[in-house]
C-alpha positions in Angstrom: -2.8 17.9 18.6 -1.7 14.5 17.1 -1.3 11.6 19.5 -1.0 8.7 17.1 0.3 7.9 13.7 -0.9 5.2 11.3 1.3 4.1 8.5 0.5 2.3 5.4 3.1 -0.3 4.4 3.3 -0.9 0.6 4.5 2.2 -1.1 4.8 4.1 2.1 7.4 2.4 4.3 8.8 0.2 1.6 8.6 0.4 -2.1 6.8 -3.0 -2.4 4.4 -1.4 -4.9 7.2 -1.5 -7.4 7.9 -5.2 -6.7 4.1 -5.9 -6.9 4.0 -4.1 -10.3 6.9 -6.2 -11.5 5.3 -9.3 -10.4 2.0 -8.6 -12.2 4.0 -7.6 -15.3 6.0 -10.8 -15.3 2.9 -12.9 -14.8 1.3 -11.2 -17.7 4.4 -11.9 -19.9 4.3 -15.5 -18.7 0.8 -16.0 -19.8 1.3 -14.1 -23.2 5.0 -14.3 -24.1 6.2 -12.1 -27.0 2.9 -10.2 -27.0 3.1 -8.1 -23.8 5.8 -5.7 -22.6 6.5 -5.7 -18.9 6.7 -1.9 -18.9 3.2 -1.6 -20.3 1.8 -3.7 -17.5 3.7 -1.7 -14.9 2.3 1.5 -16.3 -1.2 0.1 -16.2 -0.7 -1.0 -12.5 -0.4 2.6 -11.6 -4.0 3.2 -12.5 -5.2 0.6 -9.9 -2.5 0.7 -7.2 -3.9 0.5 -3.7 -7.1 -1.3 -4.9 -8.0 -4.8 -3.8 -6.2 -7.8 -5.3 -9.3 -8.8 -7.3 -9.8 -5.3 -8.7 -6.1 -5.1 -9.8 -6.1 -8.6 -11.4 -9.4 -8.3 -13.2 -8.5 -4.9 -14.5 -5.2 -6.1 -15.9 -6.8 -9.3 -17.2 -9.3 -7.2 -19.2 -6.8 -4.6 -20.4 -4.2 -7.1 -21.7 -6.7 -9.7 -22.8 -5.4 -12.4 -20.5 -8.6 -14.3 -19.9 -8.1 -17.2 -22.3 -4.4 -17.9 -21.4 -5.3 -17.5 -17.7 -8.3 -19.9 -18.2 -6.0 -22.5 -19.9 -3.6 -22.2 -16.8 -6.5 -22.8 -14.5 -6.5 -26.5 -15.5 -3.3 -27.2 -13.7 -4.3 -25.3 -10.4 -6.3 -26.4 -7.5 -9.2 -24.3 -6.0 -9.1 -21.7 -8.8 -12.5 -20.8 -10.3 -11.9 -17.7 -12.4 -9.2 -16.5 -14.7 -8.3 -13.6 -12.6 -7.5 -16.0 -9.7 -5.2 -18.0 -12.0 -3.5 -14.8 -13.0 -3.0 -14.0 -9.3 -1.4 -17.3 -8.6 1.0 -16.9 -11.4 1.8 -13.5 -10.2 2.3 -14.7 -6.6 5.1 -17.0 -7.6 7.0 -14.0 -9.0 6.2 -11.8 -6.0 7.3 -14.4 -3.5 10.6 -14.9 -5.3 11.2 -11.1 -5.1 10.4 -10.6 -1.4 12.1 -13.7 -0.3 15.4 -11.9 -1.0 16.1 -9.6 2.1 18.5 -7.5 0.1 15.8 -6.7 -2.4 13.4 -5.5 0.4 16.1 -3.5 2.2 17.0 -1.8 -1.0 13.4 -0.7 -1.5 13.0 1.0 2.0 11.6 4.5 2.1 14.0 6.3 4.4 11.8 9.5 4.8 8.9 7.4 6.2 11.1 5.3 8.4 12.6 8.4 9.9 9.1 9.7 10.5 8.2 6.5 12.3 11.2 6.7 14.5 10.4 10.3 15.3 6.8 9.4 16.3 8.1 6.7 18.6 10.7 9.0 20.1 7.9 11.5 20.8 5.9 8.8 22.6 3.0 8.8 20.0 1.1 5.6 19.5 1.8 4.0 16.1 -0.1 1.4 14.1 0.2 -0.1 10.7 -2.7 -0.3 8.3 -2.1 -2.4 5.2 -4.1 -4.2 2.5 -1.4 -6.9 2.4 -2.1 -10.3 4.1 -0.7 -10.7 7.6 1.9 -13.3 6.5 3.3 -11.0 3.8 3.3 -7.9 6.0 5.1 -9.7 8.8 7.6 -11.0 6.4 8.4 -7.4 5.3 8.4 -6.0 8.8 10.9 -8.8 9.9 13.3 -8.1 7.2 13.2 -4.3 7.9 13.8 -4.9 11.6 10.4 -3.4 12.4 8.8 -6.4 14.1 7.4 -5.2 17.5 7.7 -1.5 16.4 4.0 -0.9 16.1 1.5 -0.8 18.9 -1.0 -2.4 16.6 -0.8 -4.0 13.1 -4.0 -4.3 11.0 -3.9 -6.2 7.8 -6.6 -7.3 5.2 -7.0 -10.4 7.3 -8.5 -8.3 10.1 -11.2 -6.6 8.1 -14.2 -7.3 6.0 -13.7 -4.4 3.6 -10.3 -3.1 2.5 -9.3 0.3 1.5 -10.8 2.7 0.3 -13.3 1.6 2.8 -12.5 3.2 6.2 -12.8 0.0 8.3 -9.1 -0.7 8.7 -8.5 2.9 9.9 -11.4 2.7 12.3 -10.0 -0.4 13.7 -6.5 1.1 14.3 -7.9 4.1 16.2 -10.2 1.9 18.3 -7.2 -0.4 19.1 -4.9 2.5 20.0 -7.5 4.2 22.0 -6.9 7.5 20.3 -9.7 9.6 18.5 -9.4 9.8 14.8 -9.3 13.6 15.1 -6.0 13.2 16.9 -4.6 10.6 14.6 -2.4 11.2 11.4 -2.4 8.7 8.6 0.7 8.5 6.3 -0.3 7.1 3.0 0.8 6.9 -0.6 -2.4 6.1 -2.7 -5.7 7.6 -3.4 -7.6 4.6 -2.0 -5.6 4.8 1.3 -6.1 8.4 1.6 -9.8 8.1 1.0 -10.0 5.3 3.7 -8.2 7.5 6.2 -10.2 10.7 5.5 -13.5 8.9 5.6 -12.5 7.4 9.0 -12.0 10.9 10.2 -8.2 10.9 10.4 -5.8 13.6 9.2 -3.8 12.3 6.3 -0.6 13.2 4.5 0.2 11.3 1.3 3.7 10.9 -0.2 3.4 10.4 -3.9 5.4 7.6 -5.7 6.0 7.1 -9.3 2.9 4.8 -9.2 0.7 7.0 -7.3 1.5 10.7 -7.6 -0.7 11.5 -10.6 -3.8 9.8 -9.2 -3.3 11.4 -5.8 -3.9 14.8 -7.4 -6.7 13.5 -9.6 -8.6 11.1 -7.4 -7.7 11.6 -3.7 -9.9 13.7 -1.3 -6.7 15.5 0.0 -6.1 19.1 -0.6 -2.8 19.4 -2.5 -1.1 21.0 0.4 -1.0 17.6 2.1 0.3 15.7 -0.9 4.1 15.5 -0.8 6.0 15.2 -4.2 9.5 15.1 -2.7 9.9 12.6 0.1 12.5 14.8 1.6 9.7 17.3 2.4 7.5 14.8 4.4 8.9 15.9 7.8 8.4 19.6 7.1 4.8 18.9 5.8 4.0 17.0 9.1 5.3 20.0 11.0 3.2 22.4 9.0 0.1 20.2 9.8 0.9 20.2 13.5 1.4 23.9 13.5 -2.0 24.4 11.7 -3.7 22.1 14.3 -2.1 24.0 17.2 -3.1 27.4 15.9 -6.7 26.2 15.1 
């Protein structure tokens, strides 16, 4: 039996992963104009989607040789001590510009996941959000999507010491919801998120996106049965899991 659902945010309820990829790509081009193509950076982002900000930034800095231009940019920034941090600061300006437009966020909603969230609430299941985004960013997205107050508990990277793939954030959610992990279902989109949920003892279904689908099959701990390629199939996959649990 499943008594609680925990939803990831970026890439699961809203396609902010695409917006994040765009912001990293534009920042890279900003640092190295006429040398780097945005599409190449967006493709590379797919290899690290769901990882910590530091991991994403350092990976892209190394792959696209951004250390020197980022180091030069550091001179005009306060409290920035490493090239990857400078890259992040440039990237955040682009990302904030994207998410400040409510129409952009609404256009990037994932209807299948929002429908599942509504169904969980209708069935009186407890629901939580577990996101590696900072609280300020997460609340901004929830407000725009009219989801503020929808969740019984919201956990962000501000609330944990270790982020996904570490299981801390999922353990926190189950404790706060008061529901055992074995009776909780996580809805994810990335290998790191799926790893965090499974390690914490939750059931997990992952809905692949263009950024995460390949890595879900290659790197996640999930049986392919619980990886959804077509978002339209997520409800049926949840029903199949519920049926399996009931029969077991």
